[in-house]
N, C-alpha and C positions, 0 to 999 in steps of 0.2 A: 711278528710282522714288522716291527720297527727295525730289528736288526737285519732282516732280509731286505727291507727298503734301503737301509744304509749300504748293504752289499751291492745292490743294483746301482746306487749312486756312485759307489767306488768303481764299479765296472765302467760306467759311463765316463768318469773322470780318468780312469786308466786308458780308455780308448782315446780320449782327448789328448792326454799326455803322449801316448804312442804316436798319434798323428802329428804332433808337433815335432817329435824327435825323428820321425821317418826321413826327414829331409837331410839329416846329418849322418845317416848310416849307410849311404850309398857307396861304400867302398867295395870294389870287386874282391871276390874270394881269392883270386890269384895274386892279389897285391902282396908285396913283400915289405911294405912300409910299416914294420912293427906289428903290434898286436891288433888283430881284427876285432873290433868291438861289436859289430853287427850280430854275430851268433850269440854273444853273451847277453846283449840287450834283448834279443829274441827269447833266449832261455829265461831271462828274468821276467819278461812279460808273460811267458807261458806259465811259469811257476806261480807267479802272483795271481794270474787269472784262475788257474786250477785250484789254488788255495782259497780264493774267494768263492768259487763255485762249490768247493767242499764245505766251506763254512755255511753257505746257503743251504746245502743238504743237511748239515748238522743241526741248524736251527729249525729246519722243517721236521727233522726227526724228533726234536724236543717238543715241537708244537703238535705234531700229529701222532695219533695212537696207532696208525696203520703203516707208517713209513718203515719199510724193511720187515714188517710183521704180517702183512696181508698175504693171503694164499698166492696171489699173483706173483709175488716176489720169488716163489719157488720155480717159476717158469721164465723169469726175466732174463736168465742167461741165454735163452733161445730168442726171446723177443728183441732184446736190445741190439744184438749184432744185426738183425734184420732191419731194424729202424736205422741203425748207423749206415748200413749199406745203401738203403733206399735214399736216405738223406744225402749221402755222398754222391750218388748218381744224379739226383735232382740238382744239387748245387753245381756239379760239373757240367751238366747239360745246360743249365741256365747261364753259366759263365761262358761256355764255349759257343753257344748259339747266339749270344749277344744281349738278350734282354737284361740280364743281371749286370753284365759288365757296363752297359750303357747307363743304367740307372745309378750304379755306384760311382760313375765319373762325377756326377754332381752331388751325390749324397754319400760321402766317404764313411759315414757312421754305419751304413748298411754292411760294409765289409766287416766291421767289428761285431755287429750283431750276428752275422753268419758265422764268424770265427768263434764267438762265445757259444753259439748254439752247437757247433761241431765239437768243441772242447767239452761242453756239458754232456753231450751224447757219448763221447769217448769215455769220460769219467764215470757216467752211469753204467756203461757196458762193463767196465772194469769192476765197478761196485757189484754188479749183478753176478759176475763170476766169483768174486770173493764171497758174496753172500751164499752162493751155491756150495762152494768148497768148504767154508767154515761153519755153515749152518748156525747152531747155537753154541759153538765152542768159544767164541769171543763176543764181546759186546758190540752193539751197533756203532758206537762211537769209534771203536777200533777198526771196524770195517770201513768206515768213511775215511779214517786216517790212512789205512793201508791203500785204499783206492787213490788217495791223493799222492802218496809216495810212488806207487807203481805207475800211475798215469804220468806223473812228472818225469820219473826216470825213463820210462819208455819213450816219451816224446823228446827228451833231451838226448837219448841215444840216437834217435832218428836225425835230430839236428846236427849232432857232432860227428856221426858216423857217415851219413849220406851226404 
């Protein structure tokens, strides 16, 4: 519980630091003035965040007897994409209709909370698929590590390709 509390504190600190540096990263993508730092800072932010969320899951696995061992985990590869889709639709609706965008104007920390939630759900979805594919052939620690790597690489591809 102590390590998970430290991870949550680090996520809050990371959001605070990202909010400070957001003002200096407003260089347009079409700019030819040297190396564009914004995608690299975004990539670093994502990798650190996903790493901290993976550590959070790792400590939960060490603490709990049922994490990745409960019968429900055999069905999570179906449940997690549904949760992700529903969460994504709800967040988009709240941002597009105004309530969430109005609230986040005064409370920037809410943006990071929503972002952390969505990254956590993405990472859990990847973990659920890895758990389904690998079953008992690899350790749960490796499953969490693989989910970190695959989630990070997938999101980095989206950042740099799109």
